[in-house]
Each structure stands twice: as structure tokens, then as C-alpha cells.
C-alpha angles and dihedrals in degrees: 000000000000118000138195116249124228092279093049097261123135120245097241092195089067101029101116125232113239127223120240093254090051092050090049093049090049090055100042091099089068087067094068096037091052092046085064093049089045091056090052093049093048107037114016093084092048090046090054090049092046085056093050107269119144123235096251089056093059098090095052092044089056092055093113096080098054096041097047090045091050094050104032110036101058092044093047089046093052091045092051090051087061096044132095130161122174088215102039105021129217109295103017098077091059100048090042092054090046092051092053090052091049091053093050096049095041086057093049099043100083092052093068116119103187139038093250091055091051090049092051093048091048091053091053092044092050092048088056093046092052093047088057101038106056100049088046092060090048089048090061091050091047095051105042129070116237094262091060100044094097090050091048097049093044089050083061088055089053093055093039087056093044094048092047091046091054090048093051094039092050090051093047094049097043091047087063098046106032114065131181134047143231122265087262090058099252109141117236091236088067089058094055094049093051091049091055089050092052090060096041094052099061096028097057094044090052089056091057094042093052097041103045127055123207121235112253125229121248119251087263090052092051090050090052091052090050091048091054092049091048099044102032100035130225093305099050089110088072089063089050090065093055092046091049091053092048093047095041112147115249091245092060090050088056090045089056089063091050089050092049091065102034098046095042085053096047092051089056091047094054094045098048107031093090093045090049090054092047095053102032100040111013101046097240112167114213091198087071105090089210097048092121090060095054125106089234092060092046090049091049091050090051092047091050091054088052089054089050090053089059089046091053096043091052088049090052094049099043092048087071090064105032095079092059092043092049091051091050104045102015129271097252093054090050090051093049092051091048094051092047089051090052091052091054091047093050090057090049091047091060097043115030101062134074138192088264095044116039095142091083089065090075090071099067090044087069091062092046088051090054089055091049091055088054094044094055095042119023100057090053090055089053094044094050090057090057103047134071114260095231090059099048094114097055093040093051085055091049089050088054088054085059087057100045099042091064089045090050091049089049094053091050099042111025096074088064093043091049095051100038108027105026099044095244088283124132093209088065089047091059092047087052087056091053093055093049092050091053090053091050091050091054094046096053089062086067092069121094108189092201100048095033097049126109107286091238090054090052091048092050091050091051091048091050091050093049091049091050091050092048 
């Protein structure tokens, strides 16, 4: 069994390769976690509108995700770096607690009767999601040898796509068979979908927890963990976050700029896809104060979830091939191509359909799904190559800060942009997304994972090469 050395590193000579079924079992938990995220992406904006919110309020009402991710993920990551339990391991306690929280708040969400209640429930749900997500990504990096990292992170993409596909598919199917709504205006099909998610969240994480063991630290590693607890106190992990930001490798600083554009863009896409369909293809008139109560708006929301199902399914399928492609031509080139493809498909999505022919809109969603598979997999492969192994937990949290800061900026700024620069029209919002994805695709070509890595990672790579030659 592989062990951590005195400085927390894994002895690569004894870090076992994992079979494909083992890698898949290790990642199954992402299925349930992403079902929860998929529900947020697909129905939180409609829920807010069912409860009376206006379109320009959607970004600020979705503030929970960016803020909880910004505050929780880096701290949980740093704390998990300093944790070891012979019974529970290093990362497992955190994503298990997060999964329990997800199940509870997924169950409670459809019972809300006012916008403020939906906001509160979303904050608690997002806090749980973020508690589970970050240690899980570090867990993959801890467990797999370098040669299997691409396969491991893109297996995450597979389950992220599958979980989101089930979320969207459940919504689309139940929207057709469950009619009626609560007095607050929440359709009954929303209830069914959230109940399924409550079961999936805890069930899938338990499969991963029970099937995959963590690698224990050596006696020296345990002594180092105890020293930190003794000398730095119970809150020393907070300092770790600040140190990680100060010492961030140059490549991660460049990655932050890539993330600024791609995650700002994706937040806009999720928030305005349904509204674009409603206005451009279902004849919904926003000047009607009761537009969110109309059958046309409900039909458009259901149709948009169907589009998202195709998006997630294509993500799931293409994730099986991206690892091999990334190893062959280079991860950054794959990511650039995927983002360019998404930009083209976003233009097609807003122009090729009609009220009489919406089926054609499923085709560009395939290309956007390919980009999503790359977004949730490829950058992590690149980042893992640039950071020290003993600091994976805190740096996965810092990377999540790179995700949520753009999302936070989007929630605070896009309402103004939408009203004053994009003509209050969701078609223009999606074209805005296309432009930002092209910029992100160009910027990632600027990163050199060898030259831009942490200096100690580069030194270790040189030493390993020299030893192999000798």
C-alpha cells in the first residue's frame, strides 16, 4: 500500500495503479453531488420566478453558490490536508458530511413558499455541496498515480455529466406527467425531482466511501500532522489558505484568468438558457406581469431542461475519450478546441430554431456539452501537474475560489449588463457567453505546465529524470 512520506508526499514507487472499475467506483459520489448542482442549474431560476422574482434579479438571488464556494472550499481543503483518522481517513469525513446536508436540503427545497425561503434553502444546500466537492477532488489526486490523473479527473466529468443528465431528465419527464402546483406556485414535478436527488446524493457518495480506501500517512507524516495541531492550534488551516495564495504557482495565476472568463460565462448560460427559449421560441412576453404563471413559460422551462439533458449526456460520453485525446495532443489544446466549439454552438442555439421547429436546438447542445466535459476535467489535470502533492487539498480549494469569484462577479454585475448593454434580451446574453468562452480558450494556450509549475515540483521532476537516466 502506498504511504505518505514525512513531508506528506506519496511514495510513487508504491502508489498502486487502479483498474478502470476501481476508478469509476471512486468517482461514483460525483453523480449524486452533481445531481444537486444540476437541480440548481435547471430549476432555481424558474423557482424564483414562480415565487414572483423578476429576470434581472436572478443573478443576485443565485449569490449563494459563489459565496459559499469562496468561503467554504478553501477552508475545508486546508482542514482536510491536516486531517487523518484511522477509521474515516482524510477526505471522506468531509464529503460524507456534505452529502448528508445535500440530501436534507434537496428534500426541503420544494416546500418553500416565498423567495426568501428559497434563498435560505439554497445557501444551506450550496454550503453542503461545497463541503463535499473540494475534498473529493483532492481525494482523486491523493489516490491516483500521475499516469492516471487524466483518467481520474475525466471520470469525474463522466459522473458529473451523468448526475446532471439524470437531474435534467427527471425534471423533463416529470414535467410531462405531473401537473398542478402548490399555492405558492411551485409545480409538483419540481417536488418529484428534488426527492430523487435527496436519495441520489447520499446513496452515491456511500458507494465511493465504502468501495475506496484512502492511503495512510507514514509515522513521520502522522507526527507532522500532530506537530501542526500542537504548534499552530486548531485554526492553523486558515493560515494555510493565505500561504497557498501567496505561494501560488505562476501557472495557477494564469489559470485564474482563464477561469474568470469561462466561469462568468457559464453562470450566464445556466441562468438565461430557459428564458432565451421562452422568449425566442415559445412566445413568452415579459411585459405580462404574470408571464411566469403561463403554460408557455412552464413549457419553455421543461424544454430547456430537455436541452440540458442532451448537454449532460454529451458531456458523459465525450469524457470517456477526452483523457486519451488530452494525453495525445496536450490538455490545453483540447480545452481551447472545446471552448471554440461551444462558442459556435451558442450562436447556432440562438439562431437556427423556430417556434415550429425547436427539435433542431438539441444539436448545438451536444457541442456545448463537449465543452462542459472539458471545463470540469481538463483544467484540473493541468493544475495537478503544477502543485505539490502534500498541498492538494488547500489548492483544490484555491482553484474553486477561481471558479466562484467570477460567479460572484457575475451575480453582482450581470444584472446591470443585461439591462443596459444587452437590451434586456436573453439571446444577447448567450452571445455574450460565446465571446467570453473564446477569450478563455485563447488564454489557456498561454499556460506551460512545465515552466509555470511550483519550483519544487519542477525540481522534483528534474531529479526524477536524472535518477531514471542514471
